[in-house]
C-alpha positions as CSV (number, residue, x, y, z in Angstrom):
1,X,14.7,-13.7,-17.1
2,X,12.7,-16.9,-17.1
3,X,9.1,-17.4,-18.2
4,X,6.4,-19.4,-16.5
5,X,2.6,-19.9,-16.9
6,X,0.0,-18.1,-14.9
7,X,-3.8,-18.6,-15.1
8,X,-5.9,-15.5,-15.2
9,X,-9.4,-16.2,-13.8
10,X,-11.8,-13.3,-14.4
11,X,-14.8,-12.7,-12.1
12,X,-17.6,-10.2,-12.4
13,X,-18.6,-9.9,-8.7
14,X,-16.5,-9.2,-5.7
15,X,-18.3,-11.7,-3.5
16,X,-17.7,-14.5,-6.0
17,X,-14.0,-13.4,-6.2
18,X,-13.7,-13.6,-2.4
19,X,-15.1,-17.1,-2.3
20,X,-12.8,-18.1,-5.1
21,X,-9.8,-16.8,-3.3
22,X,-10.8,-18.7,-0.2
23,X,-11.4,-21.9,-2.2
24,X,-8.1,-21.5,-4.1
25,X,-6.1,-21.0,-0.9
26,X,-7.9,-24.0,0.7
27,X,-6.9,-26.1,-2.3
28,X,-3.2,-25.0,-1.7
29,X,-2.8,-23.2,-5.1
30,X,-0.5,-20.2,-5.1
31,X,-2.2,-16.9,-5.9
32,X,0.2,-14.6,-7.6
33,X,-1.9,-11.4,-7.6
34,X,-5.5,-10.2,-7.6
35,X,-6.5,-7.1,-9.5
36,X,-9.8,-5.3,-8.6
37,X,-11.4,-2.0,-9.7
38,X,-11.9,-1.0,-6.1
39,X,-10.7,-2.1,-2.7
40,X,-12.4,-5.3,-1.6
41,X,-12.7,-5.5,2.2
42,X,-11.1,-8.6,3.7
43,X,-9.3,-9.6,0.5
44,X,-5.8,-9.2,1.9
45,X,-6.7,-11.5,4.8
46,X,-8.4,-14.0,2.5
47,X,-5.2,-14.1,0.4
48,X,-3.1,-14.7,3.5
49,X,-1.1,-11.4,3.2
50,X,0.8,-10.2,6.2
51,X,-0.5,-7.0,7.9
52,X,1.1,-3.9,6.6
53,X,3.9,-2.1,8.5
54,X,3.1,1.3,7.0
55,X,1.5,2.4,10.3
56,X,4.8,1.9,12.1
57,X,6.5,4.1,9.4
58,X,3.8,6.8,9.8
59,X,4.6,6.9,13.6
60,X,8.3,7.1,13.0
61,X,7.9,9.8,10.3
62,X,5.6,11.8,12.8
63,X,8.3,11.5,15.4
64,X,10.9,12.8,13.0
65,X,8.6,15.7,12.1
66,X,8.0,16.6,15.8
67,X,11.8,16.5,16.4
68,X,12.5,18.8,13.4
69,X,9.8,21.2,14.7
70,X,11.1,21.3,18.2
71,X,14.7,21.8,17.0
72,X,13.6,24.4,14.5
73,X,11.5,26.4,17.0
74,X,14.2,26.2,19.7
75,X,16.8,27.5,17.3
76,X,14.7,30.2,15.6
77,X,12.6,31.5,18.5
78,X,14.9,31.0,21.5
79,X,18.5,31.0,20.4
80,X,18.9,32.8,17.1
81,X,16.2,35.5,17.2
82,X,14.4,35.8,20.5
83,X,11.5,38.2,20.4
84,X,9.2,39.9,22.8
85,X,5.8,38.9,21.4
86,X,2.7,40.2,23.2
87,X,4.6,41.5,26.2
88,X,5.7,38.0,27.2
89,X,9.5,37.9,26.9
90,X,10.4,34.4,28.0
91,X,13.6,33.0,26.5
92,X,13.1,29.4,27.6
93,X,11.6,26.8,25.3
94,X,9.4,25.2,28.0
95,X,7.8,28.6,28.8
96,X,6.9,29.2,25.2
97,X,5.8,25.7,24.3
98,X,2.0,26.4,24.4
99,X,2.5,28.9,21.6
100,X,4.7,26.3,19.7
101,X,2.1,23.5,19.8
102,X,0.3,24.4,16.6
103,X,3.6,24.5,14.7
104,X,4.8,21.2,16.2
105,X,1.5,19.5,15.3
106,X,1.6,20.8,11.7
107,X,5.2,19.6,11.2
108,X,4.3,16.2,12.7
109,X,1.4,15.8,10.2
110,X,3.4,17.3,7.3
111,X,6.3,14.9,7.7
112,X,4.1,11.8,8.3
113,X,1.9,12.5,5.3
114,X,4.6,13.4,2.8
115,X,7.0,10.6,3.8
116,X,4.2,8.1,3.8
117,X,3.4,8.9,0.2
118,X,7.0,8.5,-0.8
119,X,7.3,5.2,1.2
120,X,4.1,3.9,-0.3
121,X,5.2,4.6,-3.9
122,X,8.7,3.1,-3.3
123,X,7.2,0.0,-1.6
124,X,4.7,-0.5,-4.4
125,X,7.4,0.1,-7.0
126,X,5.4,2.9,-8.6
127,X,8.1,5.0,-10.3
128,X,7.4,8.0,-12.6
129,X,6.8,6.8,-16.2
130,X,6.5,3.2,-15.2
131,X,4.5,0.9,-17.5
132,X,1.3,-0.4,-16.1
133,X,1.3,-4.0,-14.9
134,X,-2.4,-4.5,-15.2
135,X,-2.9,-7.7,-17.2
136,X,-6.5,-6.9,-18.3
137,X,-8.0,-3.4,-18.8
138,X,-11.4,-4.6,-17.6
139,X,-10.1,-4.8,-14.0
140,X,-10.1,-1.0,-13.9
141,X,-13.9,-0.9,-14.6
142,X,-16.0,-3.8,-13.5
143,X,-14.1,-7.1,-13.5
144,X,-11.8,-8.9,-11.0
145,X,-8.8,-10.9,-12.0
146,X,-7.0,-13.6,-9.9
147,X,-3.6,-14.8,-11.2
148,X,-2.8,-18.3,-10.1
149,X,0.6,-19.9,-10.8
150,X,0.7,-23.1,-12.8
151,X,3.1,-25.9,-11.9
152,X,2.2,-29.2,-13.7
153,X,-1.5,-29.0,-13.2
154,X,-2.7,-26.7,-15.9
155,X,-5.9,-28.6,-17.1
156,X,-6.9,-29.4,-13.5
157,X,-6.4,-25.8,-12.4
158,X,-8.4,-24.4,-15.3
159,X,-11.3,-26.7,-14.4
160,X,-11.0,-25.8,-10.7
161,X,-11.1,-22.0,-11.4
162,X,-14.1,-22.4,-13.7
163,X,-15.9,-24.2,-10.9
164,X,-15.2,-21.3,-8.5
165,X,-17.4,-19.0,-10.7
166,X,-14.9,-17.5,-13.1
167,X,-16.5,-16.0,-16.2
168,X,-13.3,-16.4,-18.2
169,X,-10.1,-18.4,-17.6
170,X,-7.0,-18.1,-19.7
171,X,-3.4,-19.4,-19.5
172,X,-0.8,-16.7,-20.0
173,X,3.0,-16.9,-20.4
174,X,4.5,-14.4,-18.0
175,X,8.1,-13.1,-17.9
176,X,9.7,-13.3,-14.4
177,X,11.9,-10.3,-14.0
178,X,10.8,-9.3,-10.5
179,X,13.1,-9.3,-7.5
């Protein structure tokens, strides 16, 4: 584990934060992380983050759910225990499919939703009993924090962040144990 310095700039308005993020990126400083009490529309784009691939996962998980449903219905209702329901004894999957549509839809949604939650928690490294990584408790209420990494420009960076509208700027020693 190595340690390095990060500057925490605290803002009290999301519009000021958004402008500060744009100015910081324009000045070619590396933004480590931004903490906000609520989602700020457009912040991910302003930070230069890549688009999420979670939608692709949702589609794949939905396809898995649909496949499980079709396999389950074919085995249960056609092969293992065929039944005469409502006087319509057809023992072929394609003939019974209109009756199976609600089950297939529900299994698609069930798999997509549950596997997406698991994927989101794993991707975000949110394990049970994990210690919070929030550097300032005020960011859960009404303040915004932008962490900017320091190279050899600490004094210059502090002044720059104050000029972006930060109400508080502090230099923090951070342990690097990620990745």
